[in-house]
MARFI-751770 format. One line per 3 residues: their letters; for each residue x, y, z of N, C-alpha, C. Coordinates in steps of 0.05 Angstrom, whole numbers, plus 5000, padded with zeros to 4 digits. Layout:
% MARFI-751770
A> X Y Z X Y Z X Y Z  ...
% end
This chain:
% MARFI-751770
MIE> 5016 4974 4998 4999 5000 5001 5018 5027 5001  5040 5027 5014 5057 5045 5019 5069 5056 4991  5077 5033 4975 5089 5035 4945 5069 5052 4929
IVV> 5042 5048 4930 5023 5058 4915 5021 5084 4920  5026 5095 4949 5020 5122 4950 5045 5136 4940  5072 5122 4946 5094 5136 4932 5092 5143 4903
MIL> 5083 5122 4891 5078 5124 4864 5060 5145 4855  5038 5146 4867 5022 5166 4865 5032 5200 4866  5047 5201 4886 5063 5224 4899 5084 5229 4873
AVL> 5097 5209 4860 5114 5211 4842 5101 5228 4818  5078 5215 4807 5063 5224 4790 5055 5252 4789  5042 5260 4816 5033 5288 4822 5058 5305 4820
GCV> 5079 5294 4833 5099 5313 4828 5109 5322 4800  5105 5302 4784 5116 5307 4753 5094 5325 4745  5069 5318 4750 5047 5334 4737 5052 5364 4744
LAI> 5057 5371 4773 5061 5394 4783 5083 5413 4766  5108 5394 4764 5128 5406 4750 5120 5414 4722  5106 5398 4708 5095 5405 4683 5079 5429 4681
MQR> 5064 5431 4701 5039 5453 4700 5054 5481 4711  5079 5481 4720 5089 5505 4729 5095 5524 4704  5092 5549 4704 5102 5569 4687 5129 5578 4691
DLL> 5133 5580 4718 5160 5589 4724 5180 5563 4723  5203 5569 4706 5217 5544 4701 5239 5538 4727  5239 5557 4744 5256 5551 4764 5242 5532 4782
KAA> 5216 5540 4789 5197 5526 4806 5199 5496 4795  5191 5495 4765 5190 5467 4756 5219 5455 4759  5241 5464 4761 5265 5449 4762 5264 5439 4791
ILT> 5258 5459 4811 5259 5448 4838 5237 5428 4840  5213 5427 4829 5195 5405 4833 5204 5379 4821  5226 5377 4801 5231 5352 4792 5245 5334 4817
GIN> 5254 5349 4838 5265 5330 4861 5246 5317 4870  5214 5324 4874 5199 5304 4884 5199 5279 4872  5205 5279 4844 5198 5251 4835 5220 5236 4838
GAC> 5247 5249 4841 5272 5239 4848 5274 5222 4874  5261 5239 4892 5259 5229 4922 5241 5208 4923  5215 5208 4909 5198 5186 4916 5208 5160 4900
VAF> 5224 5163 4878 5235 5141 4859 5254 5124 4881  5271 5142 4897 5292 5137 4912 5278 5116 4936  5256 5129 4948 5242 5115 4967 5233 5090 4957
LFQ> 5222 5088 4935 5213 5060 4922 5231 5040 4919  5259 5049 4915 5285 5030 4909 5286 5022 4941  5285 5038 4954 5293 5030 4986 5275 5016 4997
FLL> 5252 5016 4985 5229 5000 4993 5232 4968 4984  5239 4970 4956 5248 4946 4945 5270 4936 4949  5284 4942 4972 5307 4932 4981 5329 4933 4963
APD> 5334 4955 4949 5360 4957 4934 5370 4989 4947  5384 4989 4965 5396 5010 4981 5416 5022 4964  5432 5007 4948 5458 5020 4933 5440 5038 4908
VAL> 5419 5026 4898 5406 5043 4876 5391 5065 4886  5376 5061 4910 5368 5081 4922 5383 5105 4932  5405 5100 4942 5423 5120 4949 5435 5135 4922
TQA> 5442 5122 4901 5447 5140 4877 5424 5154 4867  5401 5144 4867 5375 5156 4860 5371 5184 4876  5376 5179 4899 5373 5200 4919 5393 5223 4910
IVG> 5419 5218 4908 5435 5238 4899 5431 5248 4874  5427 5235 4857 5425 5247 4827 5401 5253 4820  5379 5241 4828 5353 5249 4816 5339 5269 4842
AAI> 5346 5270 4864 5332 5288 4885 5350 5312 4887  5376 5312 4881 5393 5332 4890 5407 5348 4866  5422 5330 4850 5437 5340 4829 5422 5352 4804
VPV> 5406 5334 4799 5391 5342 4772 5369 5369 4779  5359 5370 4797 5345 5398 4805 5362 5421 4807  5384 5415 4821 5404 5437 4822 5413 5450 4794
FLG> 5421 5428 4779 5432 5434 4751 5412 5448 4734  5385 5437 4736 5367 5453 4719 5360 5480 4734  5362 5480 4753 5356 5507 4768 5378 5529 4758
LAV> 5402 5522 4760 5428 5532 4753 5425 5541 4724  5419 5519 4708 5414 5525 4678 5388 5550 4671  5369 5545 4687 5345 5565 4684 5356 5593 4690
YKT> 5369 5591 4714 5379 5617 4720 5396 5635 4706  5417 5618 4696 5434 5627 4679 5422 5638 4651  5403 5624 4641 5394 5634 4616 5373 5648 4613
QRN> 5364 5664 4637 5341 5680 4637 5351 5705 4621  5329 5716 4612 5333 5739 4594 5332 5768 4611  5351 5786 4604 5353 5808 4621 5333 5830 4603
DES> 5312 5839 4615 5295 5859 4603 5305 5887 4609  5325 5892 4627 5332 5917 4634 5342 5939 4611  5357 5921 4594 5374 5934 4574 5362 5936 4547
% end
């Protein structure tokens, strides 16, 4: 039952990330999916894969996406 709830949370996190107009918020919301998948791997007794997913999917990817969005924003002042 717990894995079904976590899967639903992962899907809702993806839907929320897709519906965002602000790209920085969408980049941050991608971490929800990574954390949920990491929890599912841990629940399925794959701790090495869960740790890798937690580091990459919940931490590194959202940070890199956020940095890319922040660095590529247009400057309307000039």
